[in-house]
N, C-alpha and C positions, 0 to 999 in steps of 0.2 A: 697650782704649782703657787708658793709663798711669796710677796715682795715684802718689803719691809713696812712694818706696820706705823712708827712714829714720821711724824710730820718734818719737812724738809728742814730744819735748823737753815884714665884719669889719673893717673897714679900720682901721688904726688912724688916729690925727688926724694929720695932717702928715707921713705917710706915704708911699713909693710902695709899692701892691700888690706883693707878693713872687707870684712863678708859681705855680699852683695853690692862690692863696687864695680864699677864701669869705667875704664879710659876715659880719661877727662877730654873732654872734646875741644880743639885748638878752634880759641875766636879769630874767623879769618879778618884779616885788615879791613878796617871799615865798618866792620858788622855792627848793628845796632842793637843795644838792650834790648831783652826777650820781654814784649810787653803785654803777654797771654794772658790770660785768668792761670795761675798757679794749678786750678784743678778744672779738669772740663765737665761738662754733662755726658753721665754716659748712662744706658740702659743692661747693661751688662753683667750685672750683680747675681741675677737669677739663672741666667745659663752658667756662669762659673759652678755654680751651686752643683747643678746639675753636673758638669765635667767633670767635678771633684769627685763628684757622688761616681760617677759612670768609670771612674778611674782614666780619665780622658786628661787629666791634669793630675800631678802629684799628690795625692792626700799632705795636707800642712799638719805632720806628726811626726818628731824625730827627738833622738835625744841630744844630739846636738846635727845642724842643720848641714848639710852637703851644699856645697856650689848649684847643682842642679835647681837645687829651692829657689837660691836666689836670682840665677839663672830665669826659670819661671815664673819669677815675682817680674824682673824687668820687663818681660814682653807683656805680661798683664798691664803694668802698672805706662808704660810709656804711653801708648793711647790718651790716659786717662789725664798725664800731667804735663805740663808747661815745658818745653824744652830745656827752660834752668834750673826750676825746680828739678824736674827728672835728673838733670845733669849730677846736682848737690844729693838727692837721695842716694846714687847710687858710684858717687864720688872715693877713691880711696882714702881721701884725709876725714879726718874725723871732723875738723874742723868745720868742712863743708855740708855734714851729717847735722850739727847743731847749726849753721843757716838755714838747713831746712827745714829746722824744726821751728824755728822762729817765726817762717814763713806761713808755717800749719797752723799755728799759733795765732797768728794774726790774723786768717781769713778765716776763725771758728764761728765769730759774727755777721760775717757777711758772704760763705759760702756753705753754709752748715748745709743746705739739699745736696750738693757735688760732694760734701764729704760722706752723709749719708749712701750717697751713691756708690762710694769707692771704700765703703768704712773695711770691708773683709782686706781689703788690700794695703791702708792703711795700718788697719792694727798686724799685718802678717810683717809689715815692714819694721816695726815696732817691736815685733817679738824678735826680731833678729837683733836688734839692739840689746836686749838681754844678753847676748853673747857675747859681747863688744867689751872691753878692758878700760874703756873710757870711761870713766864716772860721769863726767860733766856732760856730756852722748847720754847715759842712761838715766840723770837727775832729768834735763831736759824733755828726754821720752815720756817722762812719769808724770812731770809737769805738762804733756801735752795731753796725756791720757784723761788727767784729771779734770784740765776745763774743756775738753770734748765730751766727758762723762757730763757735766755741771750743764753743757748747752743742749747733750740729746734728755736728759732730765728735762729741762725747762722746754724742750719741744715735747712732751710727752713720747719719746720714742723708748723702744722698748728692743734691745737687743736682740737679733737671731742669732739661732744655737750655731753654725757655722763659723760667726762672728768673732763670739763668742771662745769655741772652739781654736780659735784662728790665734791668738794671743792668752788665755788665760793659763792654762798649763805650763807655761813660761813664765808667767807673772807670779805663781806660787813658789816660782825655785828663788825669786829673789826676796820672798820671806826670811830667809837663809843666808840672805849675803851679808860677808862682812861689816860693811859699812852702817852703820847706824841710821845716818839720814835717808839711805835707800830704804831701810827696812820700815821706819816711820812712812817713809812716803808711799809705801805697798802697801803698809796697813789701811793707810787712809785711803786708798783706793777701793780695797776691801769695801768699806764702811760706805762709800758712794756708790759700788756696785749695787747694792740694793734697792735703790732705787729706777735701775736700766735692766737687771737681770733678777728672774727668780733666784732668791735666798737657797731655795731648796736644790738648784742647782749649782748653786755656788758652793754651798758645802758639798755636794759632789764632787767637784773638783779642786776644792781643798782637802780633803779625804788620800785624793789619789797622789798628794804631793808628802801625805806617812810613807808613802815607799821609797822610803832615803833612808842613807846613813849619816847625813847631814842632821844633828842632832839640834841646831839652832832652827833649821828648817821644820824641822817637826815640833820641838816649841813654838814656834812663831803661828804654825798651823793649827795647834792646837787651843791655843788662844784666840785665833779667830773663830772658828768653829766652837767654841764657849760661848764667845760674844752673840754668834748667829743663834742659838740656842735659849741663852736669854731673851733675847729681844723676838724670836718668833714662835719657841716653843719646840718640844721635840719632835713635832712631826716634821720640823726642817732637815734632819737628820735623813738624809737617803742613800742608797736604796730603799732601807728601813733603820730603824734606832739601833736593832739586834744587828743588823749587818754591819752598818757605819761604827760599833763599838768594838767588833774586833777587828776591825783596821790595825 
């Protein structure tokens, strides 16, 4: 597998519920603020992979996520999140999603072990945000990915295939986003991914993004693939240069 060769240089009143939202929990009178660690240690990641492979969990693969996907994600994330973070993650109000992302960004330096233990779940939650219409949440999600990838790279962590497939097919679609700041952020993320995930696998996911009628997305994919070939050689083309060129 090829890696990059270059060195590092609830509902809101009157609001439509966002995908994956849960009813807002009413705060009881006199209830103290949640002081739990936002993310809790857990050792269930491998079991989640086995359950999804064995079809005990829904396979995270869709064109547009149905509610059952977000319902399942809520069930899996509730045990690993503090009540305060969980409420924000699955709130109907997009402003609470932004607050959740602020928390997730702030704990990267202090809770990286917990982030790695629940990375598959966090990446799935991020992938749902790609289907929201609020630009501020989308940009904040991309910012969290960038900061998280930088921390993982420094830690020497490499993405597991199940973690990559949890979000990368949906990240590819954002290369065709109508907003230039979004496209630029996504392009930057693909550059960063090469340090924590094989370039050949990244090329494969990008190639799947060519199967679209969105001309802007196809152009963005081809630009990223060209960059990968220039930096890694023709061997980065997967499953083979000939098959890749036929897409």
